[in-house]
C-alpha positions as CSV (number, residue, x, y, z in Angstrom):
1,M,7.2,-28.9,-21.2
2,V,3.8,-30.4,-21.2
3,S,1.5,-29.5,-24.1
4,S,-2.1,-28.4,-23.7
5,S,-4.6,-26.6,-25.7
6,S,-5.2,-23.1,-24.9
7,K,-7.9,-20.9,-26.3
8,G,-8.0,-23.1,-29.3
9,T,-4.3,-23.0,-30.0
10,N,-1.7,-25.7,-29.5
11,E,0.4,-23.4,-27.1
12,S,2.7,-25.4,-24.8
13,I,2.3,-24.6,-21.0
14,S,4.6,-25.4,-18.2
15,T,4.1,-27.9,-15.3
16,L,4.3,-24.8,-13.0
17,R,1.3,-23.3,-14.7
18,I,-0.8,-26.5,-14.8
19,K,0.0,-27.4,-11.2
20,S,-0.6,-23.9,-9.8
21,N,-3.8,-23.5,-11.8
22,Q,-5.1,-26.8,-10.3
23,W,-4.2,-25.6,-6.8
24,L,-5.8,-22.1,-7.5
25,H,-9.1,-23.7,-8.7
26,T,-9.3,-26.0,-5.8
27,L,-8.6,-23.2,-3.3
28,L,-11.0,-20.7,-4.8
29,K,-13.8,-22.6,-6.2
30,D,-16.2,-22.2,-3.3
31,K,-15.2,-18.6,-2.4
32,H,-17.2,-15.5,-2.9
33,F,-15.8,-12.0,-2.7
34,D,-17.6,-8.7,-2.9
35,T,-15.1,-6.3,-4.4
36,V,-12.0,-7.8,-6.1
37,L,-8.9,-6.2,-7.5
38,N,-7.2,-8.4,-10.1
39,L,-3.7,-6.7,-10.0
40,G,-1.3,-7.4,-13.0
41,C,-4.2,-8.9,-14.8
42,G,-2.8,-9.1,-18.2
43,T,-5.3,-11.1,-20.3
44,D,-6.4,-13.1,-17.3
45,E,-6.2,-16.3,-19.3
46,D,-5.1,-19.4,-17.4
47,K,-3.6,-20.8,-20.7
48,Q,-5.7,-24.0,-20.3
49,G,-8.9,-22.5,-21.8
50,G,-10.4,-20.4,-18.9
51,Y,-10.0,-17.3,-17.1
52,Y,-8.8,-16.7,-13.4
53,F,-11.8,-14.4,-12.8
54,E,-13.9,-17.6,-13.3
55,Y,-12.1,-19.5,-10.5
56,F,-14.2,-17.7,-7.7
57,S,-17.4,-15.8,-7.5
58,H,-17.4,-12.1,-7.0
59,R,-19.8,-9.1,-7.3
60,K,-17.4,-6.5,-8.7
61,M,-13.9,-7.0,-10.1
62,V,-11.5,-4.3,-11.3
63,F,-8.7,-5.5,-13.7
64,V,-5.6,-3.5,-13.3
65,D,-2.5,-3.6,-15.4
66,I,0.3,-1.5,-16.5
67,K,-0.7,-1.8,-20.1
68,K,-4.0,-1.8,-21.8
69,T,-5.5,-5.1,-22.6
70,R,-9.0,-6.1,-23.7
71,I,-10.1,-6.7,-20.1
72,T,-8.1,-4.0,-18.3
73,T,-10.6,-1.6,-16.7
74,C,-7.8,0.5,-15.0
75,V,-4.3,1.2,-16.5
76,A,-1.9,1.8,-13.6
77,D,1.4,0.9,-12.0
78,A,0.9,-1.6,-9.2
79,A,3.2,0.5,-7.0
80,M,0.9,3.6,-7.4
81,L,-2.7,2.4,-7.4
82,P,-5.5,5.1,-8.0
83,F,-7.8,3.8,-5.3
84,Q,-8.8,4.9,-2.0
85,N,-7.7,3.0,1.3
86,G,-9.6,-0.3,2.1
87,V,-11.8,-0.7,-1.0
88,F,-11.2,-4.2,-1.9
89,D,-12.0,-7.4,0.1
90,F,-9.9,-9.6,-2.3
91,V,-6.7,-8.9,-4.1
92,F,-5.8,-11.5,-6.7
93,C,-2.1,-10.8,-7.6
94,N,-1.0,-13.8,-9.9
95,W,2.5,-13.6,-11.2
96,L,3.0,-10.0,-11.0
97,L,6.0,-10.6,-9.1
98,Y,7.5,-13.5,-11.2
99,K,10.0,-11.3,-12.8
100,D,12.6,-9.5,-10.7
101,Y,10.1,-6.7,-10.3
102,P,12.5,-3.9,-9.3
103,Y,10.5,-2.8,-6.1
104,P,8.1,-5.4,-4.8
105,P,7.7,-3.8,-1.3
106,P,5.9,-0.8,-2.7
107,V,3.5,-3.2,-4.6
108,L,2.9,-5.1,-1.4
109,D,2.5,-1.8,0.5
110,E,-0.2,-0.7,-2.1
111,I,-2.0,-4.1,-1.5
112,K,-2.0,-3.4,2.0
113,R,-3.4,0.0,1.6
114,V,-6.2,-0.8,-0.7
115,I,-7.5,-3.9,0.9
116,K,-10.1,-3.8,3.7
117,P,-9.1,-4.8,7.2
118,K,-9.1,-8.7,7.4
119,G,-9.2,-8.6,3.5
120,K,-7.9,-11.8,1.6
121,V,-5.0,-11.8,-0.9
122,M,-3.8,-14.4,-3.4
123,I,-0.2,-13.7,-4.4
124,S,2.4,-15.6,-6.4
125,Y,6.0,-14.9,-6.8
126,W,9.1,-16.5,-8.2
127,R,12.8,-16.0,-8.1
128,C,15.6,-17.6,-10.0
129,C,18.0,-18.1,-7.0
130,S,17.4,-19.3,-3.5
131,D,18.8,-16.1,-1.7
132,T,16.6,-13.6,-3.5
133,F,13.6,-16.0,-3.2
134,R,14.2,-16.1,0.6
135,T,14.4,-12.3,0.8
136,L,11.2,-11.8,-1.0
137,D,9.5,-14.6,0.8
138,R,10.4,-13.2,4.2
139,F,9.1,-9.8,3.2
140,V,5.8,-11.1,1.8
141,Q,5.2,-13.3,4.9
142,S,5.8,-10.4,7.2
143,M,2.7,-8.8,5.5
144,I,0.5,-11.7,4.9
145,T,-0.7,-14.5,7.3
146,F,-0.8,-17.4,4.9
147,E,-3.6,-19.9,5.3
148,E,-2.7,-21.9,2.2
149,I,0.7,-22.1,0.4
150,F,1.8,-23.8,-2.9
151,T,5.5,-24.1,-3.6
152,K,7.3,-25.6,-6.4
153,R,11.0,-25.9,-7.4
154,C,11.1,-25.1,-11.0
155,T,13.2,-26.5,-13.8
156,M,14.0,-24.9,-17.1
157,Q,12.9,-28.1,-19.0
158,A,9.5,-28.5,-17.2
159,D,8.7,-24.8,-16.3
160,D,10.5,-22.5,-18.7
161,R,12.5,-21.2,-15.7
162,G,14.6,-22.4,-12.9
163,G,14.3,-21.3,-9.2
164,I,11.4,-21.3,-6.7
165,A,7.8,-20.3,-7.2
166,R,5.3,-19.8,-4.5
167,L,1.5,-19.1,-4.2
168,G,0.0,-17.9,-1.2
169,Y,-3.5,-17.3,0.0
170,G,-4.3,-15.4,3.3
171,T,-4.9,-12.3,5.3
172,I,-3.1,-9.0,5.2
173,I,-1.5,-8.4,8.5
């Protein structure tokens, strides 16, 4: 594992986190969105001293998580969002699907429902075995036309997990 200072602590962070943060920052730094859904926001800390919401500009952001954090503005299950159809022009969904989330299709269906036509999405996901990764990846790519993709094969030593991780940025189909 690679060590890095995080919010003044001496917390270790994985190479996956470092490399994906670099990719995200480069991808999003010049982007502006009107209404943003930060889905599965947690604390939104990038573990390198910043916050993901600082990676891009926006007019309004709704921070959604299943549990209340200091930044959560809406407590909700990602598979049952309390928003009308087509209200967000960007959905930022970083590592919500990194665990074997029991039902990713309803989450993806909800993203598709609440995003405006031609809306943008950034989604990341990970699976420990190639077969489950391919299944989820096919499903995600059937709903999103990716413009940019970051993929990393993970190892327990460097990344705290083995398997395949992917981040993708694109448009909902």
